[in-house]
N, CA, C and O atoms as CSV, one atom per row, in Angstrom:
chain,resi,resn,atom,element,x,y,z
A,1,MET,N,N,133.260,138.843,117.245
A,1,MET,CA,C,134.667,139.176,117.230
A,1,MET,C,C,135.383,138.289,116.215
A,1,MET,O,O,135.050,137.116,116.052
A,2,GLU,N,N,136.336,138.849,115.561
A,2,GLU,CA,C,137.076,138.163,114.523
A,2,GLU,C,C,138.030,137.122,115.110
A,2,GLU,O,O,138.647,137.347,116.151
A,3,LYS,N,N,138.142,135.987,114.432
A,3,LYS,CA,C,138.988,134.881,114.882
A,3,LYS,C,C,140.443,135.324,115.046
A,3,LYS,O,O,141.098,134.930,116.011
A,4,GLU,N,N,140.953,136.124,114.134
A,4,GLU,CA,C,142.342,136.586,114.206
A,4,GLU,C,C,142.570,137.421,115.463
A,4,GLU,O,O,143.614,137.301,116.103
A,5,THR,N,N,141.621,138.248,115.815
A,5,THR,CA,C,141.730,139.080,117.018
A,5,THR,C,C,141.789,138.206,118.260
A,5,THR,O,O,142.583,138.463,119.165
A,6,ILE,N,N,140.959,137.180,118.310
A,6,ILE,CA,C,140.953,136.268,119.456
A,6,ILE,C,C,142.289,135.553,119.557
A,6,ILE,O,O,142.838,135.439,120.652
A,7,LYS,N,N,142.831,135.065,118.435
A,7,LYS,CA,C,144.117,134.374,118.461
A,7,LYS,C,C,145.214,135.275,118.995
A,7,LYS,O,O,146.033,134.849,119.809
A,8,ILE,N,N,145.233,136.513,118.543
A,8,ILE,CA,C,146.271,137.454,118.987
A,8,ILE,C,C,146.136,137.743,120.475
A,8,ILE,O,O,147.134,137.737,121.196
A,9,ARG,N,N,144.938,137.991,120.938
A,9,ARG,CA,C,144.727,138.279,122.364
A,9,ARG,C,C,145.121,137.090,123.234
A,9,ARG,O,O,145.740,137.252,124.285
A,10,PHE,N,N,144.755,135.904,122.784
A,10,PHE,CA,C,145.067,134.699,123.538
A,10,PHE,C,C,146.574,134.496,123.593
A,10,PHE,O,O,147.128,134.209,124.654
A,11,ALA,N,N,147.233,134.645,122.456
A,11,ALA,CA,C,148.692,134.492,122.402
A,11,ALA,C,C,149.372,135.522,123.298
A,11,ALA,O,O,150.310,135.188,124.022
A,12,ASN,N,N,148.915,136.753,123.256
A,12,ASN,CA,C,149.496,137.800,124.104
A,12,ASN,C,C,149.309,137.500,125.581
A,12,ASN,O,O,150.213,137.732,126.383
A,13,ALA,N,N,148.149,136.988,125.943
A,13,ALA,CA,C,147.883,136.664,127.345
A,13,ALA,C,C,148.826,135.577,127.838
A,13,ALA,O,O,149.345,135.672,128.950
A,14,ILE,N,N,149.054,134.558,127.039
A,14,ILE,CA,C,149.960,133.473,127.434
A,14,ILE,C,C,151.397,133.984,127.508
A,14,ILE,O,O,152.134,133.631,128.429
A,15,GLN,N,N,151.796,134.804,126.552
A,15,GLN,CA,C,153.164,135.318,126.543
A,15,GLN,C,C,153.442,136.199,127.759
A,15,GLN,O,O,154.553,136.184,128.289
A,16,LYS,N,N,152.463,136.953,128.199
A,16,LYS,CA,C,152.641,137.823,129.371
A,16,LYS,C,C,152.924,137.008,130.627
A,16,LYS,O,O,153.673,137.446,131.499
A,17,ILE,N,N,152.328,135.827,130.719
A,17,ILE,CA,C,152.506,134.973,131.888
A,17,ILE,C,C,153.920,134.391,131.914
A,17,ILE,O,O,154.474,134.164,132.990
A,18,GLN,N,N,154.502,134.151,130.754
A,18,GLN,CA,C,155.822,133.540,130.613
A,18,GLN,C,C,155.900,132.209,131.370
A,18,GLN,O,O,156.837,131.955,132.127
A,19,PHE,N,N,154.904,131.387,131.143
A,19,PHE,CA,C,154.822,130.073,131.772
A,19,PHE,C,C,155.724,129.107,131.020
A,19,PHE,O,O,155.926,129.256,129.815
A,20,ASP,N,N,156.256,128.137,131.707
A,20,ASP,CA,C,157.095,127.107,131.106
A,20,ASP,C,C,156.238,126.262,130.161
A,20,ASP,O,O,155.383,125.499,130.612
A,21,LEU,N,N,156.464,126.395,128.856
A,21,LEU,CA,C,155.608,125.736,127.868
A,21,LEU,C,C,155.632,124.213,127.943
A,21,LEU,O,O,154.574,123.597,127.815
A,22,PRO,N,N,156.797,123.566,128.145
A,22,PRO,CA,C,156.766,122.102,128.249
A,22,PRO,C,C,155.890,121.626,129.413
A,22,PRO,O,O,155.161,120.642,129.292
A,23,THR,N,N,155.971,122.330,130.524
A,23,THR,CA,C,155.165,121.963,131.693
A,23,THR,C,C,153.685,122.174,131.413
A,23,THR,O,O,152.855,121.326,131.740
A,24,LEU,N,N,153.359,123.308,130.807
A,24,LEU,CA,C,151.964,123.606,130.492
A,24,LEU,C,C,151.408,122.594,129.503
A,24,LEU,O,O,150.288,122.111,129.670
A,25,ALA,N,N,152.180,122.271,128.478
A,25,ALA,CA,C,151.730,121.290,127.482
A,25,ALA,C,C,151.446,119.951,128.145
A,25,ALA,O,O,150.448,119.295,127.846
A,26,LYS,N,N,152.329,119.558,129.043
A,26,LYS,CA,C,152.147,118.280,129.751
A,26,LYS,C,C,150.870,118.307,130.590
A,26,LYS,O,O,150.109,117.340,130.594
A,27,GLN,N,N,150.635,119.405,131.296
A,27,GLN,CA,C,149.429,119.531,132.123
A,27,GLN,C,C,148.161,119.476,131.272
A,27,GLN,O,O,147.128,118.965,131.706
A,28,LEU,N,N,148.255,120.008,130.062
A,28,LEU,CA,C,147.100,120.033,129.171
A,28,LEU,C,C,146.913,118.735,128.396
A,28,LEU,O,O,145.845,118.481,127.837
A,29,GLY,N,N,147.960,117.918,128.369
A,29,GLY,CA,C,147.886,116.670,127.614
A,29,GLY,C,C,147.988,116.890,126.116
A,29,GLY,O,O,147.431,116.125,125.330
A,30,ILE,N,N,148.709,117.950,125.719
A,30,ILE,CA,C,148.912,118.235,124.306
A,30,ILE,C,C,150.411,118.357,124.042
A,30,ILE,O,O,151.207,118.468,124.974
A,31,SER,N,N,150.781,118.334,122.785
A,31,SER,CA,C,152.197,118.460,122.451
A,31,SER,C,C,152.656,119.908,122.645
A,31,SER,O,O,151.872,120.853,122.559
A,32,GLN,N,N,153.938,120.038,122.906
A,32,GLN,CA,C,154.497,121.378,123.053
A,32,GLN,C,C,154.390,122.143,121.731
A,32,GLN,O,O,154.164,123.353,121.724
A,33,LYS,N,N,154.553,121.441,120.633
A,33,LYS,CA,C,154.453,122.068,119.313
A,33,LYS,C,C,153.056,122.659,119.086
A,33,LYS,O,O,152.919,123.763,118.560
A,34,LEU,N,N,152.035,121.920,119.483
A,34,LEU,CA,C,150.669,122.423,119.347
A,34,LEU,C,C,150.462,123.639,120.242
A,34,LEU,O,O,149.870,124.632,119.820
A,35,LEU,N,N,150.949,123.559,121.473
A,35,LEU,CA,C,150.820,124.693,122.394
A,35,LEU,C,C,151.536,125.918,121.826
A,35,LEU,O,O,151.022,127.034,121.903
A,36,GLU,N,N,152.704,125.710,121.266
A,36,GLU,CA,C,153.447,126.827,120.678
A,36,GLU,C,C,152.667,127.477,119.538
A,36,GLU,O,O,152.749,128.690,119.343
A,37,SER,N,N,151.917,126.685,118.792
A,37,SER,CA,C,151.109,127.264,117.712
A,37,SER,C,C,150.010,128.159,118.279
A,37,SER,O,O,149.616,129.134,117.640
A,38,TYR,N,N,149.513,127.836,119.475
A,38,TYR,CA,C,148.534,128.704,120.143
A,38,TYR,C,C,149.206,129.984,120.619
A,38,TYR,O,O,148.662,131.076,120.451
A,39,VAL,N,N,150.393,129.850,121.214
A,39,VAL,CA,C,151.122,130.999,121.759
A,39,VAL,C,C,151.527,131.972,120.645
A,39,VAL,O,O,151.520,133.188,120.836
A,40,LYS,N,N,151.875,131.426,119.497
A,40,LYS,CA,C,152.275,132.267,118.365
A,40,LYS,C,C,151.068,132.864,117.646
A,40,LYS,O,O,151.224,133.707,116.762
A,41,GLY,N,N,149.878,132.433,118.019
A,41,GLY,CA,C,148.678,132.936,117.369
A,41,GLY,C,C,148.413,132.296,116.021
A,41,GLY,O,O,147.623,132.812,115.230
A,42,GLU,N,N,149.067,131.174,115.754
A,42,GLU,CA,C,148.864,130.476,114.485
A,42,GLU,C,C,147.555,129.693,114.471
A,42,GLU,O,O,146.924,129.527,113.427
A,43,LYS,N,N,147.165,129.220,115.640
A,43,LYS,CA,C,145.930,128.434,115.768
A,43,LYS,C,C,145.171,128.902,117.001
A,43,LYS,O,O,145.745,129.464,117.935
A,44,LEU,N,N,143.899,128.662,116.978
A,44,LEU,CA,C,143.048,128.930,118.120
A,44,LEU,C,C,142.699,127.595,118.759
A,44,LEU,O,O,142.219,126.697,118.067
A,45,PRO,N,N,142.925,127.437,120.054
A,45,PRO,CA,C,142.650,126.143,120.679
A,45,PRO,C,C,141.148,125.864,120.760
A,45,PRO,O,O,140.330,126.783,120.758
A,46,PRO,N,N,140.809,124.589,120.831
A,46,PRO,CA,C,139.405,124.239,121.070
A,46,PRO,C,C,138.952,124.834,122.414
A,46,PRO,O,O,139.776,125.118,123.283
A,47,VAL,N,N,137.676,125.011,122.567
A,47,VAL,CA,C,137.126,125.650,123.763
A,47,VAL,C,C,137.601,124.962,125.045
A,47,VAL,O,O,137.942,125.637,126.017
A,48,VAL,N,N,137.626,123.650,125.057
A,48,VAL,CA,C,138.041,122.914,126.267
A,48,VAL,C,C,139.493,123.227,126.613
A,48,VAL,O,O,139.817,123.452,127.780
A,49,VAL,N,N,140.363,123.243,125.616
A,49,VAL,CA,C,141.771,123.547,125.851
A,49,VAL,C,C,141.918,125.004,126.273
A,49,VAL,O,O,142.685,125.315,127.185
A,50,PHE,N,N,141.190,125.892,125.617
A,50,PHE,CA,C,141.203,127.305,125.987
A,50,PHE,C,C,140.831,127.478,127.453
A,50,PHE,O,O,141.508,128.194,128.191
A,51,ALA,N,N,139.761,126.826,127.872
A,51,ALA,CA,C,139.307,126.916,129.260
A,51,ALA,C,C,140.347,126.350,130.218
A,51,ALA,O,O,140.582,126.922,131.282
A,52,ASN,N,N,140.968,125.241,129.857
A,52,ASN,CA,C,141.991,124.644,130.717
A,52,ASN,C,C,143.220,125.536,130.836
A,52,ASN,O,O,143.780,125.682,131.923
A,53,ILE,N,N,143.636,126.128,129.731
A,53,ILE,CA,C,144.779,127.043,129.781
A,53,ILE,C,C,144.457,128.230,130.691
A,53,ILE,O,O,145.273,128.624,131.525
A,54,CYS,N,N,143.285,128.782,130.525
A,54,CYS,CA,C,142.878,129.918,131.371
A,54,CYS,C,C,142.864,129.523,132.847
A,54,CYS,O,O,143.299,130.291,133.704
A,55,GLU,N,N,142.371,128.340,133.133
A,55,GLU,CA,C,142.321,127.882,134.521
A,55,GLU,C,C,143.728,127.687,135.084
A,55,GLU,O,O,144.022,128.159,136.182
A,56,ILE,N,N,144.590,127.006,134.354
A,56,ILE,CA,C,145.946,126.736,134.831
A,56,ILE,C,C,146.729,128.032,135.031
A,56,ILE,O,O,147.456,128.174,136.013
A,57,LEU,N,N,146.580,128.974,134.102
A,57,LEU,CA,C,147.337,130.225,134.161
A,57,LEU,C,C,146.617,131.315,134.950
A,57,LEU,O,O,147.097,132.445,135.047
A,58,ASP,N,N,145.478,130.970,135.503
A,58,ASP,CA,C,144.671,131.920,136.266
A,58,ASP,C,C,144.337,133.159,135.433
A,58,ASP,O,O,144.459,134.292,135.899
A,59,LEU,N,N,143.913,132.915,134.195
A,59,LEU,CA,C,143.480,133.976,133.302
A,59,LEU,C,C,141.964,134.030,133.298
A,59,LEU,O,O,141.299,132.996,133.363
A,60,ASP,N,N,141.428,135.213,133.222
A,60,ASP,CA,C,139.992,135.383,133.076
A,60,ASP,C,C,139.659,135.262,131.590
A,60,ASP,O,O,140.028,136.128,130.797
A,61,ALA,N,N,138.971,134.203,131.217
A,61,ALA,CA,C,138.655,133.945,129.813
A,61,ALA,C,C,137.914,135.117,129.183
A,61,ALA,O,O,138.154,135.450,128.023
A,62,ASN,N,N,137.025,135.738,129.932
A,62,ASN,CA,C,136.291,136.895,129.394
A,62,ASN,C,C,137.229,138.040,129.079
A,62,ASN,O,O,137.065,138.714,128.062
A,63,LYS,N,N,138.210,138.270,129.934
A,63,LYS,CA,C,139.164,139.355,129.681
A,63,LYS,C,C,140.033,139.049,128.478
A,63,LYS,O,O,140.345,139.943,127.691
A,64,VAL,N,N,140.426,137.792,128.327
A,64,VAL,CA,C,141.223,137.404,127.162
A,64,VAL,C,C,140.435,137.680,125.898
A,64,VAL,O,O,140.983,138.186,124.919
A,65,MET,N,N,139.156,137.353,125.914
A,65,MET,CA,C,138.316,137.515,124.737
A,65,MET,C,C,137.967,138.978,124.472
A,65,MET,O,O,137.741,139.359,123.324
A,66,ASN,N,N,137.921,139.798,125.517
A,66,ASN,CA,C,137.413,141.160,125.368
A,66,ASN,C,C,138.411,142.247,125.727
A,66,ASN,O,O,138.007,143.366,126.042
A,67,GLN,N,N,139.690,141.951,125.689
A,67,GLN,CA,C,140.694,142.953,126.057
A,67,GLN,C,C,140.552,144.191,125.229
A,67,GLN,O,O,141.315,145.141,125.402
């Protein structure tokens, strides 16, 4: 699967949840600016961060990857 497709799917999944980004960033131990770059689809998070976001937001990582 293409990296751009994964970024878009991941960003869409986070946007659908409409989670409070400052709170999520704090829980992840990353800056809000970095998290926003993931939400906008500008960057793809490292696997560990991806897994943590999926866990916190109760997202199925497989569904995010294969929507």
